[in-house]
PAKOLPA-289569 format. One record per atom (N, C-alpha, C): residue number from 1; x, y, z; atom name; residue in one letter. Coordinates in pm, 1 decimal, m for minus. Layout:
N
@nr=NUM, c1=X, c2=Y, c3=Z, atom=CA, rest=a
...
//
This chain:
95
@nr=1, c1=14607.3, c2=6598.1, c3=16285.0, atom=N, rest=x
@nr=1, c1=14649.9, c2=6449.0, c3=16287.9, atom=CA, rest=x
@nr=1, c1=14732.7, c2=6444.5, c3=16437.0, atom=C, rest=x
@nr=2, c1=14683.3, c2=6345.1, c3=16534.3, atom=N, rest=x
@nr=2, c1=14757.5, c2=6308.8, c3=16647.1, atom=CA, rest=x
@nr=2, c1=14853.8, c2=6194.5, c3=16629.6, atom=C, rest=x
@nr=3, c1=14970.5, c2=6216.4, c3=16668.1, atom=N, rest=x
@nr=3, c1=15056.1, c2=6089.0, c3=16681.5, atom=CA, rest=x
@nr=3, c1=15085.3, c2=6040.6, c3=16811.5, atom=C, rest=x
@nr=4, c1=15057.9, c2=5906.2, c3=16818.7, atom=N, rest=x
@nr=4, c1=15091.5, c2=5829.7, c3=16949.5, atom=CA, rest=x
@nr=4, c1=15189.1, c2=5721.7, c3=16909.0, atom=C, rest=x
@nr=5, c1=15307.9, c2=5732.9, c3=16996.0, atom=N, rest=x
@nr=5, c1=15436.2, c2=5640.5, c3=16978.9, atom=CA, rest=x
@nr=5, c1=15452.9, c2=5587.1, c3=17104.6, atom=C, rest=x
@nr=6, c1=15466.5, c2=5436.2, c3=17083.7, atom=N, rest=x
@nr=6, c1=15473.7, c2=5368.6, c3=17222.9, atom=CA, rest=x
@nr=6, c1=15597.9, c2=5268.9, c3=17187.7, atom=C, rest=x
@nr=7, c1=15667.6, c2=5235.4, c3=17287.0, atom=N, rest=x
@nr=7, c1=15783.0, c2=5154.0, c3=17280.1, atom=CA, rest=x
@nr=7, c1=15827.1, c2=5124.0, c3=17447.7, atom=C, rest=x
@nr=8, c1=15926.9, c2=5017.8, c3=17442.8, atom=N, rest=x
@nr=8, c1=15960.2, c2=4991.2, c3=17581.3, atom=CA, rest=x
@nr=8, c1=16112.8, c2=5025.6, c3=17597.1, atom=C, rest=x
@nr=9, c1=16129.4, c2=5022.9, c3=17704.0, atom=N, rest=x
@nr=9, c1=16252.7, c2=5051.2, c3=17771.8, atom=CA, rest=x
@nr=9, c1=16271.1, c2=4978.8, c3=17908.2, atom=C, rest=x
@nr=10, c1=16413.1, c2=4960.1, c3=17930.0, atom=N, rest=x
@nr=10, c1=16456.0, c2=4844.0, c3=18028.8, atom=CA, rest=x
@nr=10, c1=16463.3, c2=4957.9, c3=18152.8, atom=C, rest=x
@nr=11, c1=16423.8, c2=4918.8, c3=18267.6, atom=N, rest=x
@nr=11, c1=16407.0, c2=4989.3, c3=18397.4, atom=CA, rest=x
@nr=11, c1=16550.1, c2=5067.2, c3=18427.7, atom=C, rest=x
@nr=12, c1=16648.0, c2=4997.1, c3=18382.3, atom=N, rest=x
@nr=12, c1=16779.2, c2=5057.0, c3=18400.9, atom=CA, rest=x
@nr=12, c1=16828.5, c2=5173.7, c3=18292.6, atom=C, rest=x
@nr=13, c1=16736.0, c2=5180.6, c3=18186.1, atom=N, rest=x
@nr=13, c1=16792.9, c2=5288.4, c3=18099.3, atom=CA, rest=x
@nr=13, c1=16671.9, c2=5392.7, c3=18103.8, atom=C, rest=x
@nr=14, c1=16579.9, c2=5391.7, c3=18211.1, atom=N, rest=x
@nr=14, c1=16455.5, c2=5484.4, c3=18192.8, atom=CA, rest=x
@nr=14, c1=16504.4, c2=5622.1, c3=18232.9, atom=C, rest=x
@nr=15, c1=16606.1, c2=5630.8, c3=18315.9, atom=N, rest=x
@nr=15, c1=16648.9, c2=5780.2, c3=18368.5, atom=CA, rest=x
@nr=15, c1=16714.2, c2=5850.9, c3=18249.9, atom=C, rest=x
@nr=16, c1=16803.3, c2=5768.4, c3=18179.3, atom=N, rest=x
@nr=16, c1=16877.7, c2=5812.9, c3=18077.4, atom=CA, rest=x
@nr=16, c1=16790.8, c2=5847.5, c3=17934.2, atom=C, rest=x
@nr=17, c1=16678.7, c2=5764.1, c3=17921.5, atom=N, rest=x
@nr=17, c1=16589.2, c2=5801.7, c3=17822.2, atom=CA, rest=x
@nr=17, c1=16523.9, c2=5928.3, c3=17859.5, atom=C, rest=x
@nr=18, c1=16454.3, c2=5930.8, c3=17974.9, atom=N, rest=x
@nr=18, c1=16389.7, c2=6054.0, c3=18011.4, atom=CA, rest=x
@nr=18, c1=16476.3, c2=6173.4, c3=18001.3, atom=C, rest=x
@nr=19, c1=16611.1, c2=6171.4, c3=18032.0, atom=N, rest=x
@nr=19, c1=16679.8, c2=6307.9, c3=18024.5, atom=CA, rest=x
@nr=19, c1=16698.3, c2=6321.5, c3=17871.2, atom=C, rest=x
@nr=20, c1=16672.3, c2=6230.8, c3=17770.3, atom=N, rest=x
@nr=20, c1=16690.3, c2=6279.9, c3=17635.1, atom=CA, rest=x
@nr=20, c1=16543.9, c2=6305.7, c3=17558.7, atom=C, rest=x
@nr=21, c1=16430.9, c2=6241.4, c3=17587.8, atom=N, rest=x
@nr=21, c1=16317.9, c2=6250.1, c3=17559.7, atom=CA, rest=x
@nr=21, c1=16257.2, c2=6405.4, c3=17571.9, atom=C, rest=x
@nr=22, c1=16275.3, c2=6447.3, c3=17709.8, atom=N, rest=x
@nr=22, c1=16204.4, c2=6576.9, c3=17765.1, atom=CA, rest=x
@nr=22, c1=16245.8, c2=6687.6, c3=17701.8, atom=C, rest=x
@nr=23, c1=16409.3, c2=6701.3, c3=17654.9, atom=N, rest=x
@nr=23, c1=16419.4, c2=6828.7, c3=17599.0, atom=CA, rest=x
@nr=23, c1=16380.2, c2=6826.2, c3=17424.6, atom=C, rest=x
@nr=24, c1=16412.1, c2=6702.1, c3=17406.6, atom=N, rest=x
@nr=24, c1=16354.9, c2=6671.7, c3=17263.4, atom=CA, rest=x
@nr=24, c1=16205.3, c2=6721.5, c3=17235.2, atom=C, rest=x
@nr=25, c1=16119.2, c2=6670.9, c3=17333.0, atom=N, rest=x
@nr=25, c1=15990.9, c2=6720.2, c3=17325.3, atom=CA, rest=x
@nr=25, c1=15963.2, c2=6861.6, c3=17323.3, atom=C, rest=x
@nr=26, c1=16036.0, c2=6910.5, c3=17426.7, atom=N, rest=x
@nr=26, c1=16018.3, c2=7066.4, c3=17442.2, atom=CA, rest=x
@nr=26, c1=16080.9, c2=7125.6, c3=17310.2, atom=C, rest=x
@nr=27, c1=16154.0, c2=7115.7, c3=17250.8, atom=N, rest=x
@nr=27, c1=16238.6, c2=7166.2, c3=17133.1, atom=CA, rest=x
@nr=27, c1=16101.8, c2=7147.2, c3=17027.0, atom=C, rest=x
@nr=28, c1=16051.9, c2=7018.4, c3=17006.6, atom=N, rest=x
@nr=28, c1=15954.0, c2=6999.8, c3=16895.0, atom=CA, rest=x
@nr=28, c1=15819.0, c2=7074.5, c3=16914.4, atom=C, rest=x
@nr=29, c1=15799.0, c2=7083.3, c3=17038.1, atom=N, rest=x
@nr=29, c1=15679.7, c2=7165.3, c3=17074.0, atom=CA, rest=x
@nr=29, c1=15686.6, c2=7324.2, c3=17058.0, atom=C, rest=x
@nr=30, c1=15801.9, c2=7358.8, c3=17066.2, atom=N, rest=x
@nr=30, c1=15834.8, c2=7488.5, c3=17061.6, atom=CA, rest=x
@nr=30, c1=15858.7, c2=7533.5, c3=16910.6, atom=C, rest=x
@nr=31, c1=15915.4, c2=7445.5, c3=16828.6, atom=N, rest=x
@nr=31, c1=15936.4, c2=7495.8, c3=16703.2, atom=CA, rest=x
@nr=31, c1=15847.4, c2=7467.8, c3=16616.6, atom=C, rest=x
@nr=32, c1=15725.3, c2=7362.4, c3=16643.3, atom=N, rest=x
@nr=32, c1=15609.1, c2=7330.3, c3=16573.9, atom=CA, rest=x
@nr=32, c1=15466.2, c2=7355.7, c3=16621.8, atom=C, rest=x
@nr=33, c1=15478.0, c2=7427.6, c3=16733.3, atom=N, rest=x
@nr=33, c1=15349.6, c2=7448.0, c3=16809.3, atom=CA, rest=x
@nr=33, c1=15249.3, c2=7337.2, c3=16818.2, atom=C, rest=x
@nr=34, c1=15318.3, c2=7234.7, c3=16877.8, atom=N, rest=x
@nr=34, c1=15255.8, c2=7102.4, c3=16905.5, atom=CA, rest=x
@nr=34, c1=15245.0, c2=7076.3, c3=17053.3, atom=C, rest=x
@nr=35, c1=15161.9, c2=7033.5, c3=17106.6, atom=N, rest=x
@nr=35, c1=15126.8, c2=7008.4, c3=17258.3, atom=CA, rest=x
@nr=35, c1=15203.8, c2=6856.3, c3=17259.2, atom=C, rest=x
@nr=36, c1=15314.2, c2=6815.7, c3=17347.7, atom=N, rest=x
@nr=36, c1=15352.2, c2=6716.6, c3=17365.9, atom=CA, rest=x
@nr=36, c1=15320.1, c2=6645.7, c3=17502.2, atom=C, rest=x
@nr=37, c1=15325.3, c2=6525.1, c3=17501.4, atom=N, rest=x
@nr=37, c1=15297.1, c2=6436.5, c3=17630.3, atom=CA, rest=x
@nr=37, c1=15387.5, c2=6320.8, c3=17651.8, atom=C, rest=x
@nr=38, c1=15414.3, c2=6298.2, c3=17755.3, atom=N, rest=x
@nr=38, c1=15510.5, c2=6164.3, c3=17769.8, atom=CA, rest=x
@nr=38, c1=15441.4, c2=6089.9, c3=17897.1, atom=C, rest=x
@nr=39, c1=15420.4, c2=5964.1, c3=17842.7, atom=N, rest=x
@nr=39, c1=15327.0, c2=5891.7, c3=17960.8, atom=CA, rest=x
@nr=39, c1=15420.4, c2=5739.5, c3=17960.9, atom=C, rest=x
@nr=40, c1=15368.4, c2=5667.1, c3=18083.8, atom=N, rest=x
@nr=40, c1=15434.3, c2=5539.2, c3=18070.7, atom=CA, rest=x
@nr=40, c1=15292.8, c2=5454.0, c3=18145.0, atom=C, rest=x
@nr=41, c1=15300.1, c2=5322.9, c3=18134.2, atom=N, rest=x
@nr=41, c1=15218.2, c2=5250.3, c3=18180.9, atom=CA, rest=x
@nr=41, c1=15277.0, c2=5252.2, c3=18333.0, atom=C, rest=x
@nr=42, c1=15182.4, c2=5223.5, c3=18440.8, atom=N, rest=x
@nr=42, c1=15207.9, c2=5230.4, c3=18581.3, atom=CA, rest=x
@nr=42, c1=15312.5, c2=5100.3, c3=18621.2, atom=C, rest=x
@nr=43, c1=15277.8, c2=4993.1, c3=18548.4, atom=N, rest=x
@nr=43, c1=15363.9, c2=4864.0, c3=18593.0, atom=CA, rest=x
@nr=43, c1=15484.7, c2=4833.1, c3=18498.2, atom=C, rest=x
@nr=44, c1=15571.9, c2=4789.6, c3=18552.8, atom=N, rest=x
@nr=44, c1=15692.5, c2=4744.9, c3=18455.2, atom=CA, rest=x
@nr=44, c1=15649.2, c2=4566.1, c3=18438.2, atom=C, rest=x
@nr=45, c1=15688.4, c2=4506.5, c3=18331.3, atom=N, rest=x
@nr=45, c1=15698.6, c2=4377.0, c3=18335.3, atom=CA, rest=x
@nr=45, c1=15806.5, c2=4341.9, c3=18255.9, atom=C, rest=x
@nr=46, c1=15874.6, c2=4225.9, c3=18326.6, atom=N, rest=x
@nr=46, c1=16025.7, c2=4173.4, c3=18308.4, atom=CA, rest=x
@nr=46, c1=16109.3, c2=4273.0, c3=18287.8, atom=C, rest=x
@nr=47, c1=16125.6, c2=4359.8, c3=18378.6, atom=N, rest=x
@nr=47, c1=16205.4, c2=4461.6, c3=18388.9, atom=CA, rest=x
@nr=47, c1=16226.7, c2=4572.9, c3=18263.5, atom=C, rest=x
@nr=48, c1=16096.8, c2=4580.2, c3=18219.2, atom=N, rest=x
@nr=48, c1=16079.4, c2=4689.0, c3=18091.7, atom=CA, rest=x
@nr=48, c1=15966.6, c2=4762.0, c3=18128.0, atom=C, rest=x
@nr=49, c1=15966.0, c2=4887.9, c3=18096.1, atom=N, rest=x
@nr=49, c1=15852.6, c2=4997.3, c3=18108.6, atom=CA, rest=x
@nr=49, c1=15795.8, c2=5006.8, c3=17960.4, atom=C, rest=x
@nr=50, c1=15663.8, c2=5030.4, c3=17948.0, atom=N, rest=x
@nr=50, c1=15623.8, c2=5090.0, c3=17814.0, atom=CA, rest=x
@nr=50, c1=15576.2, c2=5228.8, c3=17824.0, atom=C, rest=x
@nr=51, c1=15658.1, c2=5307.8, c3=17746.5, atom=N, rest=x
@nr=51, c1=15608.8, c2=5440.3, c3=17726.9, atom=CA, rest=x
@nr=51, c1=15572.4, c2=5496.3, c3=17621.5, atom=C, rest=x
@nr=52, c1=15498.9, c2=5599.2, c3=17642.4, atom=N, rest=x
@nr=52, c1=15445.4, c2=5663.6, c3=17497.9, atom=CA, rest=x
@nr=52, c1=15444.2, c2=5826.5, c3=17496.2, atom=C, rest=x
@nr=53, c1=15477.8, c2=5853.1, c3=17374.1, atom=N, rest=x
@nr=53, c1=15500.6, c2=5987.1, c3=17344.0, atom=CA, rest=x
@nr=53, c1=15380.2, c2=6029.5, c3=17273.0, atom=C, rest=x
@nr=54, c1=15299.6, c2=6154.1, c3=17293.0, atom=N, rest=x
@nr=54, c1=15201.2, c2=6199.1, c3=17244.4, atom=CA, rest=x
@nr=54, c1=15206.1, c2=6344.0, c3=17191.1, atom=C, rest=x
@nr=55, c1=15182.3, c2=6344.7, c3=17040.0, atom=N, rest=x
@nr=55, c1=15199.1, c2=6503.6, c3=16978.9, atom=CA, rest=x
@nr=55, c1=15050.7, c2=6532.1, c3=16934.8, atom=C, rest=x
@nr=56, c1=14999.3, c2=6615.5, c3=16993.0, atom=N, rest=x
@nr=56, c1=14851.1, c2=6648.0, c3=16959.0, atom=CA, rest=x
@nr=56, c1=14861.3, c2=6769.1, c3=16842.9, atom=C, rest=x
@nr=57, c1=14755.2, c2=6741.1, c3=16727.0, atom=N, rest=x
@nr=57, c1=14731.7, c2=6834.9, c3=16646.1, atom=CA, rest=x
@nr=57, c1=14849.9, c2=6887.4, c3=16568.6, atom=C, rest=x
@nr=58, c1=14923.3, c2=6773.8, c3=16504.5, atom=N, rest=x
@nr=58, c1=15067.2, c2=6810.5, c3=16446.8, atom=CA, rest=x
@nr=58, c1=15030.4, c2=6850.8, c3=16318.9, atom=C, rest=x
@nr=59, c1=15145.1, c2=6963.8, c3=16251.3, atom=N, rest=x
@nr=59, c1=15116.3, c2=7017.0, c3=16120.7, atom=CA, rest=x
@nr=59, c1=15176.5, c2=6905.9, c3=16016.5, atom=C, rest=x
@nr=60, c1=15146.3, c2=6932.8, c3=15878.2, atom=N, rest=x
@nr=60, c1=15186.4, c2=6871.9, c3=15781.0, atom=CA, rest=x
@nr=60, c1=15343.2, c2=6872.9, c3=15796.7, atom=C, rest=x
@nr=61, c1=15422.6, c2=6740.5, c3=15766.6, atom=N, rest=x
@nr=61, c1=15561.6, c2=6727.1, c3=15783.2, atom=CA, rest=x
@nr=61, c1=15612.0, c2=6714.0, c3=15919.3, atom=C, rest=x
@nr=62, c1=15534.8, c2=6696.5, c3=16030.1, atom=N, rest=x
@nr=62, c1=15576.1, c2=6694.1, c3=16158.0, atom=CA, rest=x
@nr=62, c1=15628.6, c2=6547.7, c3=16170.7, atom=C, rest=x
@nr=63, c1=15587.0, c2=6441.7, c3=16116.6, atom=N, rest=x
@nr=63, c1=15628.3, c2=6313.5, c3=16133.1, atom=CA, rest=x
@nr=63, c1=15773.2, c2=6302.1, c3=16088.0, atom=C, rest=x
@nr=64, c1=15808.1, c2=6370.9, c3=15978.7, atom=N, rest=x
@nr=64, c1=15959.2, c2=6376.9, c3=15959.1, atom=CA, rest=x
@nr=64, c1=16064.8, c2=6436.8, c3=16037.9, atom=C, rest=x
@nr=65, c1=15997.0, c2=6552.7, c3=16084.6, atom=N, rest=x
@nr=65, c1=16064.8, c2=6635.1, c3=16186.7, atom=CA, rest=x
@nr=65, c1=16080.3, c2=6542.2, c3=16312.1, atom=C, rest=x
@nr=66, c1=15989.8, c2=6486.3, c3=16361.1, atom=N, rest=x
@nr=66, c1=16008.3, c2=6392.9, c3=16479.8, atom=CA, rest=x
@nr=66, c1=16113.6, c2=6291.1, c3=16457.9, atom=C, rest=x
@nr=67, c1=16097.4, c2=6243.6, c3=16320.4, atom=N, rest=x
@nr=67, c1=16226.2, c2=6111.2, c3=16320.3, atom=CA, rest=x
@nr=67, c1=16356.8, c2=6192.5, c3=16328.9, atom=C, rest=x
@nr=68, c1=16377.9, c2=6296.2, c3=16262.7, atom=N, rest=x
@nr=68, c1=16479.6, c2=6360.5, c3=16270.6, atom=CA, rest=x
@nr=68, c1=16523.9, c2=6390.8, c3=16393.2, atom=C, rest=x
@nr=69, c1=16428.2, c2=6449.8, c3=16485.1, atom=N, rest=x
@nr=69, c1=16479.5, c2=6459.3, c3=16644.4, atom=CA, rest=x
@nr=69, c1=16491.9, c2=6324.6, c3=16709.0, atom=C, rest=x
@nr=70, c1=16439.3, c2=6255.5, c3=16703.0, atom=N, rest=x
@nr=70, c1=16467.7, c2=6103.2, c3=16747.6, atom=CA, rest=x
@nr=70, c1=16600.1, c2=6052.0, c3=16741.6, atom=C, rest=x
@nr=71, c1=16641.1, c2=6059.0, c3=16604.6, atom=N, rest=x
@nr=71, c1=16767.4, c2=6031.5, c3=16557.6, atom=CA, rest=x
@nr=71, c1=16859.2, c2=6102.9, c3=16619.5, atom=C, rest=x
@nr=72, c1=16850.5, c2=6248.7, c3=16619.0, atom=N, rest=x
@nr=72, c1=16936.4, c2=6357.3, c3=16695.5, atom=CA, rest=x
@nr=72, c1=16969.6, c2=6325.3, c3=16840.0, atom=C, rest=x
@nr=73, c1=16845.6, c2=6284.7, c3=16904.5, atom=N, rest=x
@nr=73, c1=16852.9, c2=6269.7, c3=17061.6, atom=CA, rest=x
@nr=73, c1=16912.2, c2=6135.4, c3=17096.2, atom=C, rest=x
@nr=74, c1=16923.1, c2=6054.4, c3=16983.5, atom=N, rest=x
@nr=74, c1=16982.3, c2=5900.2, c3=16996.4, atom=CA, rest=x
@nr=74, c1=16901.2, c2=5817.2, c3=17093.5, atom=C, rest=x
@nr=75, c1=16753.9, c2=5825.0, c3=17057.2, atom=N, rest=x
@nr=75, c1=16674.7, c2=5759.0, c3=17158.3, atom=CA, rest=x
@nr=75, c1=16693.5, c2=5617.8, c3=17152.1, atom=C, rest=x
@nr=76, c1=16735.0, c2=5568.7, c3=17038.6, atom=N, rest=x
@nr=76, c1=16760.2, c2=5420.4, c3=17001.2, atom=CA, rest=x
@nr=76, c1=16857.8, c2=5345.5, c3=17122.1, atom=C, rest=x
@nr=77, c1=16914.1, c2=5437.2, c3=17147.8, atom=N, rest=x
@nr=77, c1=17025.7, c2=5393.0, c3=17250.9, atom=CA, rest=x
@nr=77, c1=16964.8, c2=5335.5, c3=17373.4, atom=C, rest=x
@nr=78, c1=16857.7, c2=5396.2, c3=17427.5, atom=N, rest=x
@nr=78, c1=16782.9, c2=5361.0, c3=17537.3, atom=CA, rest=x
@nr=78, c1=16648.7, c2=5266.1, c3=17533.4, atom=C, rest=x
@nr=79, c1=16608.5, c2=5252.0, c3=17409.8, atom=N, rest=x
@nr=79, c1=16459.7, c2=5194.3, c3=17361.0, atom=CA, rest=x
@nr=79, c1=16517.1, c2=5038.8, c3=17352.0, atom=C, rest=x
@nr=80, c1=16411.1, c2=4965.7, c3=17401.5, atom=N, rest=x
@nr=80, c1=16424.3, c2=4815.6, c3=17381.7, atom=CA, rest=x
@nr=80, c1=16350.4, c2=4791.8, c3=17262.6, atom=C, rest=x
@nr=81, c1=16377.8, c2=4768.3, c3=17159.9, atom=N, rest=x
@nr=81, c1=16292.4, c2=4729.4, c3=17031.5, atom=CA, rest=x
@nr=81, c1=16247.0, c2=4854.9, c3=16946.3, atom=C, rest=x
@nr=82, c1=16156.1, c2=4839.3, c3=16850.4, atom=N, rest=x
@nr=82, c1=16099.2, c2=4954.0, c3=16769.0, atom=CA, rest=x
@nr=82, c1=15993.8, c2=5046.9, c3=16836.3, atom=C, rest=x
@nr=83, c1=16009.2, c2=5136.1, c3=16777.8, atom=N, rest=x
@nr=83, c1=15901.5, c2=5242.4, c3=16820.4, atom=CA, rest=x
@nr=83, c1=15793.6, c2=5219.8, c3=16722.2, atom=C, rest=x
@nr=84, c1=15665.1, c2=5216.0, c3=16791.6, atom=N, rest=x
@nr=84, c1=15554.3, c2=5213.2, c3=16708.2, atom=CA, rest=x
@nr=84, c1=15451.2, c2=5328.7, c3=16701.7, atom=C, rest=x
@nr=85, c1=15413.8, c2=5363.4, c3=16571.6, atom=N, rest=x
@nr=85, c1=15367.2, c2=5499.4, c3=16563.8, atom=CA, rest=x
@nr=85, c1=15216.7, c2=5465.6, c3=16514.0, atom=C, rest=x
@nr=86, c1=15135.3, c2=5517.4, c3=16578.9, atom=N, rest=x
@nr=86, c1=14977.9, c2=5493.0, c3=16541.8, atom=CA, rest=x
@nr=86, c1=14940.6, c2=5667.2, c3=16539.5, atom=C, rest=x
@nr=87, c1=14853.7, c2=5682.3, c3=16429.3, atom=N, rest=x
@nr=87, c1=14788.1, c2=5818.1, c3=16408.8, atom=CA, rest=x
@nr=87, c1=14635.9, c2=5808.6, c3=16418.6, atom=C, rest=x
@nr=88, c1=14593.9, c2=5920.2, c3=16477.2, atom=N, rest=x
@nr=88, c1=14435.0, c2=5931.5, c3=16494.1, atom=CA, rest=x
@nr=88, c1=14421.2, c2=6071.0, c3=16453.1, atom=C, rest=x
@nr=89, c1=14274.2, c2=6086.3, c3=16399.7, atom=N, rest=x
@nr=89, c1=14228.7, c2=6224.8, c3=16347.3, atom=CA, rest=x
@nr=89, c1=14113.9, c2=6244.0, c3=16433.7, atom=C, rest=x
@nr=90, c1=14078.1, c2=6367.5, c3=16450.7, atom=N, rest=x
@nr=90, c1=13946.7, c2=6407.6, c3=16523.3, atom=CA, rest=x
@nr=90, c1=13827.0, c2=6388.5, c3=16438.2, atom=C, rest=x
@nr=91, c1=13720.0, c2=6320.6, c3=16478.1, atom=N, rest=x
@nr=91, c1=13590.6, c2=6309.3, c3=16402.9, atom=CA, rest=x
@nr=91, c1=13503.1, c2=6416.1, c3=16418.8, atom=C, rest=x
@nr=92, c1=13506.5, c2=6459.4, c3=16547.0, atom=N, rest=x
@nr=92, c1=13431.6, c2=6562.9, c3=16594.3, atom=CA, rest=x
@nr=92, c1=13514.5, c2=6682.8, c3=16658.4, atom=C, rest=x
@nr=93, c1=13535.4, c2=6805.6, c3=16628.8, atom=N, rest=x
@nr=93, c1=13619.8, c2=6896.6, c3=16717.1, atom=CA, rest=x
@nr=93, c1=13527.3, c2=6941.1, c3=16833.6, atom=C, rest=x
@nr=94, c1=13587.0, c2=6959.8, c3=16932.0, atom=N, rest=x
@nr=94, c1=13512.1, c2=7007.3, c3=17064.4, atom=CA, rest=x
@nr=94, c1=13498.4, c2=7158.4, c3=17038.0, atom=C, rest=x
@nr=95, c1=13391.9, c2=7215.1, c3=17106.5, atom=N, rest=x
@nr=95, c1=13388.9, c2=7367.0, c3=17081.5, atom=CA, rest=x
@nr=95, c1=13439.8, c2=7421.4, c3=17188.3, atom=C, rest=x
//
């Protein structure tokens, strides 16, 4: 299962959020063997950026570990509104 989490951040809070998300993802990747990515839309709108965290091929229980890591990192201090999570699964595995 792949997790895609998107949310908004005010331009003024982007550097602080980046400083918190990068080590959080590095720790999650190392601990759970998950490939992590951090992305954002190229344009900001009304002083806000849209960011996306991607976690590929997550093991069972990863969503709970992610929730704990987000709380520990204090990400809600820099996000503007809720985090939205989408789950996707592979239909066909690439050889």
